[in-house]
C-alpha positions in Angstrom: 22.7 32.1 -2.9 24.6 35.2 -3.9 24.7 38.6 -2.1 26.6 41.9 -2.1 27.9 44.2 0.6 25.4 47.0 -0.1 22.4 44.8 0.3 20.8 46.2 -2.8 18.8 44.0 -5.2 20.2 43.2 -8.6 20.7 40.5 -11.1 23.3 38.0 -12.0 23.8 36.5 -15.5 25.1 33.0 -15.7 26.0 31.9 -19.2 27.3 28.4 -20.3 30.1 28.8 -22.8 30.7 25.1 -23.7 27.2 23.9 -24.3 27.2 21.0 -26.8 30.8 20.2 -26.3 32.2 16.8 -25.1 32.0 16.7 -21.3 29.9 19.8 -21.0 27.5 19.9 -18.1 24.1 21.6 -17.8 22.6 24.5 -16.0 19.1 23.0 -16.1 17.8 22.0 -12.7 15.0 19.5 -13.2 15.3 17.4 -10.0 12.0 16.2 -8.6 11.1 17.9 -5.4 8.3 16.8 -3.1 7.1 20.0 -1.3 3.9 18.5 0.2 4.2 15.0 1.5 1.2 12.5 1.9 -0.1 12.3 5.4 -1.5 9.5 7.5 -5.1 8.8 6.9 -8.1 7.2 8.6 -11.0 5.4 7.1 -14.4 3.9 7.9 -14.8 0.3 6.9 -16.2 0.2 3.4 -15.7 3.9 3.2 -13.3 6.1 1.1 -10.1 7.9 1.7 -7.2 9.3 -0.4 -3.5 10.1 -0.3 -2.1 13.1 -2.1 1.4 14.6 -2.8 2.5 17.9 -4.3 5.7 18.1 -6.4 7.9 20.2 -8.6 9.2 18.9 -11.9 7.5 15.5 -11.6 5.8 14.2 -14.8 4.8 10.7 -13.7 3.7 9.0 -10.5 3.3 5.4 -9.2 1.7 4.6 -5.8 2.8 1.6 -3.8 1.4 -0.3 -0.8 2.9 -2.4 1.9 1.6 -4.4 4.8 4.8 -4.2 6.8 6.5 -0.9 5.6 9.4 -2.9 4.1 8.1 -4.9 1.1 6.2 -2.9 -1.5 3.7 -3.7 -4.2 2.9 -1.4 -7.2 -0.8 -0.4 -7.3 -2.9 -0.2 -10.4 -6.4 1.3 -11.0 -9.3 -1.1 -10.6 -10.6 -3.5 -8.1 -13.7 -3.4 -6.0 -12.6 -3.9 -2.4 -11.1 -1.5 -2.4 -11.7 0.4 -5.6 -8.4 2.0 -6.6 -8.0 5.1 -8.9 -5.3 7.6 -9.4 -2.5 5.1 -9.0 -0.5 6.9 -11.7 -1.3 10.5 -10.5 -0.4 12.7 -7.6 -3.6 11.6 -5.7 -4.5 8.0 -4.8 -8.2 7.4 -4.2 -9.5 4.3 -2.3 -13.2 3.4 -2.1 -15.0 0.6 -0.3 -11.9 0.1 1.9 -12.0 -3.3 3.7 -11.1 -3.7 7.4 -8.0 -5.6 6.4 -6.4 -2.4 5.2 -6.1 -1.2 8.8 -2.4 -0.5 9.4 -1.3 -0.6 5.7 1.4 1.7 4.5 1.5 3.8 1.3 4.1 5.8 -0.6 4.5 7.3 -4.1 7.4 7.4 -6.6 7.5 10.8 -8.4 9.6 10.9 -11.5 10.6 12.7 -14.6 13.0 11.7 -17.5 16.1 12.1 -15.3 15.1 11.8 -11.7 12.9 9.8 -9.3 12.2 10.1 -5.6 9.9 8.4 -3.1 7.6 10.2 -0.8 7.6 9.6 2.9 5.7 6.6 4.1 2.1 7.2 5.3 -0.2 4.8 7.2 -3.8 4.0 6.9 -5.8 3.3 10.1 -9.4 2.3 10.6 -11.7 4.4 12.8 -13.5 1.3 13.8 -12.6 0.0 17.3 -12.9 -3.8 17.0 -11.5 -6.5 19.2 -9.2 -9.1 17.8 -9.2 -12.9 18.2 -6.3 -14.2 20.3 -3.7 -15.6 17.9 -3.8 -18.9 19.8 -7.4 -19.5 18.9 -6.6 -20.2 15.3 -3.8 -22.0 13.5 -3.5 -20.7 9.9 -0.8 -21.8 7.5 -0.1 -22.8 4.0 0.4 -26.5 3.4 2.6 -27.1 0.3 1.7 -30.8 0.1 -2.0 -30.1 -0.4 -1.5 -26.7 -2.0 -4.1 -25.3 0.5 -4.4 -22.9 3.3 -5.2 -24.7 6.5 -7.6 -23.0 9.0 -7.7 -24.8 12.3 -10.1 -23.7 15.1 -8.4 -24.4 18.4 -11.4 -23.3 20.5 -14.2 -25.8 20.7 -16.5 -23.2 22.1 -16.3 -21.1 18.9 -18.8 -23.0 16.8 -19.0 -20.8 13.7 -17.0 -18.1 12.0 -16.3 -16.6 8.6 -13.2 -16.0 6.5 -12.1 -13.9 3.5 -9.0 -14.3 1.4 -7.5 -11.2 -0.2 -4.6 -10.5 -2.5 -2.3 -7.6 -1.8 -4.4 -5.2 -3.8 -7.3 -5.9 -1.5 -9.3 -8.0 -4.0 -11.5 -10.7 -2.4 -10.5 -14.0 -3.8 -12.6 -16.3 -1.6 -15.2 -16.1 1.2 -16.9 -18.7 3.3 -18.1 -19.8 6.6 -16.6 -22.5 8.8 -18.5 -24.6 11.4 -15.9 -27.3 11.9 -12.5 -27.5 13.6 -10.4 -27.7 10.4 -11.0 -26.2 7.0 -8.6 -26.6 4.0 -8.9 -23.8 1.5 -7.5 -24.8 -1.9 -5.0 -22.4 -3.5 -4.3 -24.4 -6.6 -5.8 -21.7 -8.8 -3.6 -19.0 -7.2 -0.1 -17.9 -8.2 2.8 -18.0 -5.7 2.9 -14.9 -3.6 1.6 -13.2 -0.5 -2.1 -13.3 0.5 -4.1 -12.1 3.5 -6.6 -14.3 5.3 -9.2 -12.6 7.6 -11.0 -14.8 10.1 -14.0 -13.0 11.8 -17.4 -13.1 13.4 -19.7 -10.2 14.4 -17.4 -8.8 17.1 -13.8 -10.0 16.5 -11.4 -10.6 13.7 -7.9 -12.0 13.0 -5.7 -11.3 10.0 -3.0 -13.7 8.9 -0.4 -13.2 6.2 -0.1 -16.3 4.0 2.9 -17.0 1.7 2.3 -19.5 -1.1 5.6 -20.9 -2.4 
């Protein structure tokens, strides 16, 4: 900022005299600036929500999602649960959002040819109040020897429950019901990576992160 002693308005001319020469700098200011950050959002299960950002000098965007706020996955348009659109724009739209997205984190990378910045991290929270199963009621883990997810019911009084297996984009890979104490869910057709298993009945649910090596 420049000023003068009289406080009167005026103009200042700045002219670069070595443009095009070796070692010359530039007076062009094209840094990406985020002037309106995305905010935390709530959603109804199977409903819709969106995240939005306002920027200066950004020409491209890429939204990312995280289940822990530390490890991030690039999002792409498509899918059904949820349906994702706007992954490469300043507004990310989610439709048919499943309950497993409760607590997920989102951010966007805003870029131009010479600069790139991340937005602040925003969180998605469900408006549905639902009780959770006690972690000790189920043992859920990946068994490398059988290449399967093992779901073990440790409560003999819980006769029947359901499960859904998701990838990190929220796509449902497998669903089913379990009425026995142990169920092996084969993952031989799935690539190595991180998956989410939701165990639920009408009133309660439990979500476990599964890492397939």
